[in-house]
N, C-alpha and C positions, 0 to 999 in steps of 0.2 A: 937781921930782920927787916923787911919791906916795908918802907913808906909807905903810911896809910894815904889812901885815895883820895883824890880831889873830886869835890863834885861839883856838876854846873847844873842848876836848874835852867831848862832849857823852855822858853815859850813863846808864844807869836808874837808878843809885843804890840806895842801902840805908841802914839804919841801922846794920848790922852791924859791928863792929870790924875785921874781918879783910878785908870790901868793902873799908870805906874804906883800910885800910893798904897792899891792894894798888891799889887805883887811885892813890893819892899816889905811889907806885913807880913806876907806868907814867908818872904823868905827869913824874917826874922825869927819867925814860929820854926821854922825848919831848922835854923841854926840853934836854936835854943834845944831841941829835940836832939839833936845830933852832937853837939859840942862835946869836946873841941875840933871835933870835924872841919874842916875848911868847906863850906857850901859857898857859891857864887850864883846869880843870876846873870843869866845871857837871853836874850831876843832876838829872833828872826827877823824881826819889822820894828820902825820906829826910833833905831838907834843909827846915829852917822857912820858907824863901821859892822860891816856884815858879820854873821854870826860867826864864822870861821875866824875872823879876823878879833873880835871879841877875846874869844876864847885864845886863839893864839899869844895875844898881850898879858892875857893872864897868866896862861904856861911859862910865856918867859920872863916874868916876873918874879915866878914863884919856883920855880925847878932849878937849881943849879945843876941838877943830874936826871938824869934818865929813870929814875928807879919809880917814879910816884903812876902808880894808875888812877885813870881820869874817868870818870864815870858820867856820861851826860843823859839826865833823867829827863824824859820826853814829857811836858805837862802839855798835852795835846790828848782831844777826847778820843780821836780815832784813825783809822789807816787812810786818813785822807792825803791829798798831793804834798802837803807840807813833809808829813810823814814819810811817805813811800818814796816821795823824789826829792826834795830838798835836806832834808836831816842825811841821807846818805852821802848826797854830794858833798855836804858840810865835812861828816866822819870823813869821808875819802880823800878831800883835801887836809884837813889835819893829821891824817897820818902821811900823808908826802912829806909834810912839814916836821914830823914828828917822828922818824919811822920808829926809833927805840919805846915809845909809849906805848903801854896796853891802854888802849881807848874802848870803851863799853858804852852802848847807847842802847839805853831801854825801851821796853814796850810802852807805848802810850799809855798814859796814868788812868785814861777813861776805860781802861782794859781791866783796873785793877778790881777784883771782886768787892773791896769797900765802896766803889761808887755804886755797886746796887746796893750795897747796905743803906749808902747815904740818900738815896732816892726810895728806899722803903723807910727810912726812918722819917724822913719830909712825910711820908702819905700816913704814917702811923701816928705822928704828932698831929695832924690835923684830925684824924680821927679822934684821940683822943680828948682833944676840945672841943666834941661835937659837933663838928662843923659839917653840915650837909654839903659834900662834894658831887656830881655827879659821876665827873671823869677827869684825868689828867691829861697834861700834853708835856709829853717832853720835846724840849726846843733845841736841837741844835745848829749849829753854823749850817753843815752840810759840806759837800766836798760833788766834785766832778767824776770822782771814783767811787763807784758804788761799793765799797769795802764800807766806807763809814757807814752807808743808811744800812747795810744788811747787819753789822755789828751792833747796831742802837737796835734794833729789829730783834735780834737775839737777845739782848738784854732785856727788854720790855715783855717777850717771853717767859723770861725766867723768873720777874718780877711777876710777873701774872699768875705764877703758881703759886707764891709765898703768900699775895695778895688777891686770895682770891675773891669775888664778884667787884674790884674796883677797877674799871675799865681805866688801861693808860693808851696814849695815841701818840702819833709823833708828829711835829712839824720839823721845819727846816727855814734858815734864813737865805740859803747859796742854792737851793736846790727843793722841787717837790717832793711831799705835799706843803705848802705854805701855811701859816696860822690862819688864814681866813679859809683855806680849803678843809682845814682839820675843824676849825670852827664850824663852821659848814655842816660838816658831817656829821657833829657831834648835836647840833640844832635839830636835824633830820632824826636823830635816835633822839631825841627829846631830852637830848642830855644840853642844860643851859648854864650849870653851876660848875663853871671850870677852872681849873686852877693851871698856871703854866709854870713848869721847873723850867728853867735855864740849864741845859747843858755845856754850861761853859764857866769857866772859874771866875774871870773878872769883872767889875762892871766897866763902862766904859762907850763906846759909841755902838755898839752892837746892842748892849742891853738898853739905852736909850732908845733906838730903831724899834726896841721889840716894847718898850713901854709906848710908843706913840703908835703902836700898831694894836694893842691893847685898848689905848684911849679911841682909838676911830673906831674899832668893833663895836665898843660897847655904844657909841653915839649910833652905829648903824643897827644894831640890835636893841631897845631897850630894856628889854627883857633879859637880853644875858646879862649873868653874873660872872664875868671874867676876872679872875683876880691873879696876878706876876708874884711868885717867888723872888726872892736875892739869888744871884748865882752861888757857886758853890765855894768860894774861897775861903769862907769862915767855917765851913765843917769841920765837925772832925775828924770825920772818916775820911777827910780829904788829905790832912796832915797824917792820918794814920799811913795811907796808900804811899804817900812820899815816903815816909821814914822806913816802910818796909822794904819799898822798892830798892831805895838805897842802900840798906843793909843786906838783903839780898844780894844786889848786884858785887856790894863790897867784898861778900864771903866766895867769891869764885875764883 
């Protein structure tokens, strides 16, 4: 009988304490769902060791033989540079160091259908509370690679088919359109009651920057009612997506 796969949740990483605490809590929830399977968290940035070296040290400590498959679960939101360039390079390095291991890298978690359900559930929850929201803004990190924005745009089009009559716009931190550009576009459409939904997992510097932008835009346009949702790391649909991704990968 083959040994059970080892699972690594691969996230962007940060030295920010809020980010680290949230990531640790998500890891604990995933471990609870997948017990007794071994699940570890590794980070592309924010650690003294590089991602490949973090994984290598875990493997060296845990694998007396080379019969455990290894699943790297990509906790990225789309096909940006980290997913298309950095992670494949890490996988190549690990395969060179562990040639007898079966190593699998999953698609980015942001492409899982449960993430669309998550966004739809946030919108539906606000509707059920009777809140008057003219439009939603899905805010992602962005990428220099066009595939990232194209993926989010396709997801928004899919959402619009389920949320008829509710406008959903895009904004990014690292590429156009910026949050300010999107807010101005909404105001020109007489949409001034807006809700921003971060399309990233963890709190930290990116969330604080977004909070600062929201405060500045409120001061700039006093009639603007701009509210900010929390990021996704606590949502049940995210946990569902991670668990389903692991189980699908382990069944191969």
